[in-house]
Every structure is written in C-alpha cells, then in structure tokens.
N, C-alpha and C positions, 0 to 999 in steps of 0.2 A: 449452618446450618435455622439459623433463629430469623439470617432477612432474605430465607426461601423462604421458609412458611410468612411471614411476614408482607415479600411482594405477595405472596400464592391468596392469601386474607384480601390481601387489596384491589389488583384481579376481582377476584371474588368480587367486594362489594360493591366496583365500577360496578362491573355486568348486573347483578342485582338492579343499581339506581335503579340502571340504561332501563333494564325490564320497570321499573316499578312507574317511573316515568310514561314511558308504553302507555304501561295499564291505563293514569291517569289518567291521560288524552284521550286513552277512546273511551276513559268514561266521565269525563266532560261532553263530548259531541256526541253518548248518547243520552246522558241528565243533567246536560247546563242548563239549558233552556228550563228545567223543571226543577233545577238548584236554581237559577236566577230570578223565577215565580214565586218561589218559596222563600227569599231571601227578602222581597218587594210587598213581599200579607204581611208578614215581621213584622217590617220599618212601618208598611201601610196603620197595623195594628198599633206599631209600638206611637204609636205620629197620633192617632185617636185617642189613647191609653190617657196623653201626659193633655192636649184640647180636655177630654171627659175633667181631669183634676183640675182643672186651669177654671172651666167652666162652676167649674164642683164650689170654689172656694170663691169664687168672686158672688160666684152668688149664696154663703156664705156669708160671708163679705158683705151683702149691700142688705142682709134681711135684720142687719144688728143697727137700732134707731136708735136716738139722741138724747137720753133723759133726762127731761126741768126738774128744777126745784121743785115745782107745782107739783109735781107726777109722785116726781123722787119722796117727799114731806106727806102726802096719802095711801102711801103705800105704807111706809114705814109709819103709820100710824099702826100703835098695839093694845089694844083695853083689855084689861082685867076687869073681872068680875067681881061684882058686888057684895061690898063687907071684906077684900083684901084687902090688905097696910099696900100703899103704894108712892110714889114723890118723887118726878120724873128729875132729874141729873142732868141736865146738857154743858157739854163738859164743848169741847171744839172743832171734833172728829165722830165725838159718839154721843149718842142718850141713852141713859138709863133706869132703868126703872129700880126704884131702892125699898127692900120689906127693911120697914126699920125693925121692926115686931121678929123679922128674921133676921137682923141682921146682915144680908145678903140681893143683890137682885130676882127680881122679878124676872128681867126680859136685861140686858145691854143689847142694842141698834147700829146700828154701824150705814154706810155707803163704801165698798173700794171700788177701787173704780183704777185701771191697769195706767195709769198713768200715774199716780201712786204708790206701785211696788217701784220702785229705784227709791234709797233717800240714802243722808247720812246722816242724819238723827241714829248716837248713840243707844242704847238701852244702859238706862240710870239704874234699877236692880234696888232703886230706891220703892222702897213699900211708905204711900201716907192715907194719914185719915184726913177723909175730908172734913173741918168742925164745921160746915156752913148743912149736913146733910143728920136730922136727925136717926140715932140708932149708927153711925156708921163705926165698924168696928178700928182699929187702933192695928196697929201689924202685930205689935206684940199680941194681939190679947191669942191666936193662932199655933205661938209657941211653945213648944214641949205633948201640942194632939198629934208629930205627927205626919197634920197631913200639910198639902205644898197650900199654898197659896199662890187657887190661880185661877189666870186669867182669862176672862167669856172676849173681852174685845184683844183680841195677841198684838203684845209691845208692836210685832215684824213687821204689821202689819201699816204702822203709822212713824215709820221710816223717814216716810215723807216731809214731818212737825217737831219741833223738839219739841214744845208746847204739847203737840199731841199725845206725842208719846210717852213722857211726865204721867200727863192724865191715866193715863192706861196702869201707873201702876195705884190710881186713889184707892185705897178698901173696897170698896162700891164697885166698882170695878172687877172684885174678887172674893174666890169663893170657896169652899174646902171642899177641896181634890185630893185624891190615892196619887199619891205617886201611880203607879202600873197605869192608870187613867193619863194626868198629865202629860207623863214623858211616851205615850204612847199611840190609844187610837186619837186620844185628844189633839198632837201635836202634827198629827200624819190626817188631820180630818181639815189642819187649819193650811197646810200645810198644801194640798190639795184645793182647797180655796181659793190659792194662789194660782194655781194654775188656771181653775173654771175662769178666772178675771180674765189671764189673761187671752183668755180665749172667744170669750164672751166682754168682752170690755167691761160689766160695770155686773158688782151685784150687791144682793140690799144682804146682810148678812144677822140674825136672829139668837141669843145668845142669851143661857139663864141655865134652873133646878130644874129637875123633876122633882118635887116636894113631897109626901104619905105619909100616910101611919106608919111611924114606926121610928120616919129619924126623928135620930139624935142628936142634939147640942154638945157643945164643945164642953171645957171644965169649967169654962166660965159662963154658961148658960148661955150667954146671948152670941150664939152665935152659930143658927143650924148649919148640918151637913144632909147637905142631899145624896138618894140611892141614886140617880141618874143626873145626867147632864143633856138637853135637847142641842139641837141649831138648826137651825131654820132657815134656806136662803131660798135667791129668787135672781134669777137671768132677769133684770124687766127689758131689757136693750136689745134679746129675740124676739125675732117673729115667728111661730108662735111663747110667749113669755115662758120659761121654767119655774120650776119647783120642784124643791126635792128637804127633807129633814131625819138629821137620823139623833137616834136615842141612844147614851155610851152609858152604861153603868156606870158608878163611884168601883172600880175598882174594876182589876180584868179587863181589860178590851181590844184582845185579838182577834187576826178575823182578818176579812174585806174588809169593807167599808159597804157592802150589798147586805153585810153581815145587819145591821145593823140600821137599816136606809127604812122606814115608818113615812106614809103618808102626816100632812100638817094637821088634821083631822083628827090626829092619833096623839101630835105636842099637844093640841088644844084641850082634845079630853082629859090628858091627863096631867096637865098642870090648872086648862079653870080658863088660860090667856084668847084672846081673839084676834088672827091674824089676821093685815087683809082686811075687814072690814070697808074698805070703801066704795071694793069691787062687787060689780054685781051677784050676786045668788048665784046667778048662770059662772060670771067664771067665778065666784070660788067654788063651787063645784068641781068642774076639772081639772083644775089646778089644785086643789086641795086634796079631795076626795084616794089617790092613787100613790102610788111610791116609784117611781119610773129611775129608775137609775141606771136604767141604759141607756135615756135620755143622753146622764150624763157624764158615761164613762165614754161613750163614740166619738 
C-alpha cells in the first residue's frame, strides 16, 4: 500500500515539475528580454557606484598634503594671557606649557602622525617628577586624593619610542582627573583621535585643564583640581583644514562626542589661551568660530 502511494507521489511530482518547466519557458520567452535588460541595468549601476567610490577615495587621498616642520611648529604655537604663569618644557615628542603656581600644565601639545600609531614601546606606568621644572609635583602628591593621574598627552600615542613613552609619565604632563572622566569620555576621545589620525595622516593635538573660580586644590595645596578639561584638534594636512574642540567636565562624561564638542573660540574664552595665532584673522575666523563635528565623524 505504501509503495502505491509513493509511486503516485513521484508521478505527480514529475508531472508538476514538467508543467513548471513549461510555464517557466513560456514566461522567459515573454519576459526574457526585460529580465536581461534589468540585469544589465543593475550591473551598469553597480559598476558606476564602484567607480564613484574609487574616485571619491582617490580625491580624498589627493587632498592630503605633507606638513613640513616649519608649518607644524607655527601651528603648534600657543600664547598664554598676560600674567599667567607659564614655562615651556620641550620633551622628545611633545611640549608642555607648565604652570608652577597650579602644579599642572596650561597645555600639552603634540603632533600625531599615522606612521607612529604602531610601536612596541611598553607602557612604563612609573610616574616621574621633573626635577628641572619649578613647581612640578611628585607622584606621591596625588596619593590619598581619590583622583587619577590623568595624561594630557596619552602614553598610547607614543608607543613608537621608549623615551617618548617614558616622558609621557612626567608629572608635568599629568593632571588630576576623576575616574569617571579618565576611564570613560577622555579615554574614548583619545581613541577617536587615533582613528582620525589614520584617516587624515596627521593631527595636531592640544590638551589641558579648564580652571576657574571655585576650583580646589589637593590637600597639600600644591596641585589645582580643574573642573573641566579641553582638547583642541587640527587636521593640518586636509584641504580644507579642519579644527574641532571638546570640553569635558571633570566628572561624569557619558554620551556621544557631539555632546562635548565646542568651538576653539569657546576653549579660548574659558582658558585665556590663544591657539593658532600665526594664522590670518580670516583663517582663524572660519576655523575657530564653529564646532563642525559632522565634518569629523563622516
């Protein structure tokens, strides 16, 4: 009995397949030209899209121009306001504008280039007092404060050189940060800077504290605890050049980057510093007056 039903199923199935074959052949005869036309159309559209992407990528690459040392040094000039304590300390890979009255930097500045993102230098983890800099705190001055020794120039950006890595732990480059900033928003921004460097070939980065009335000092009275931190970033090799700035509160720092994006003018207003003073007034106006985060995230 089962064999009979199986035979009927096979016969019916073969008949159905033959009928479907005939139907498909008739449909192909009727619509074959349209299907072929659609297929060619989609193929041409795909090829055009791929060529467009190649052209756009090539164009973007061609817009990156080398940055010579003279231009770099000019763009990395930072002017402090009259009366602000400021000593420029030059290390192998970065400069620090150190404020001996506050025990922290006014600004740390460095150039990060694509070829320097990879390296084998090991993070030392040993914080060091720079005995040659007046007012530089010792690592133990942070002990018991509950605050992190936060890097202004990240150690992770200096893996290309042992000396540069070690110097990033100089206390001139360190500033008191709450854990919720140092391990969250600040760390995420540092990672984003590395991503942007891969894309734009080189960045100029400036970081430091935002100090205002009401800011306290540590128990020893030698180190000011800022209420916020800034980072100013320039892509000098793109055409046109791009600049973006961020201000993070020294505390909770959740949310997207756009939440903390500000204009360079805003950083200058809140710190008194003057960035990119060697640019013309017109160049400073269009670079520093807005916070175009979309130009960086796209």
